[in-house]
C-alpha positions, 0 to 999 in steps of 0.5 A: 401300160407302157404300150397305150402311152401316146407320142405326145405323152412321152414328149412331157416325160423326163429323160430317165423317166424314158430311160426306165420305160424303156427298160421295162419295156425291153424286159415285157418284149423279152417276156412276151412270146415271139409271133403274137400280138402282145409281142408286136405291141412290146416292140412297138412300145420299145421302139416309139421309147427309143425314138423319144429318148434319141429325140430329147437327146439331140434337143439337150445337145443342141441346147447345151453346148459343150465348153469349148477348150481355149488355147494357152498362147505360145511362148515368143508370140 
């Protein structure tokens, strides 16, 4: 079940797996009745997975630099 996943387990998953789990958790949160324990657990799971996705994307931005654009020399210089 998605609700019982720990932070350590979420950190071992790939970005595609996390995105799939986020979609499933968000769907389950939409199906749950508000103001119940199940709804609170579903919303907490969505928040934990979203945090793991954000951390993974930030790490990828640091590890994979954007290509630099090299300006062409101006004529006459």
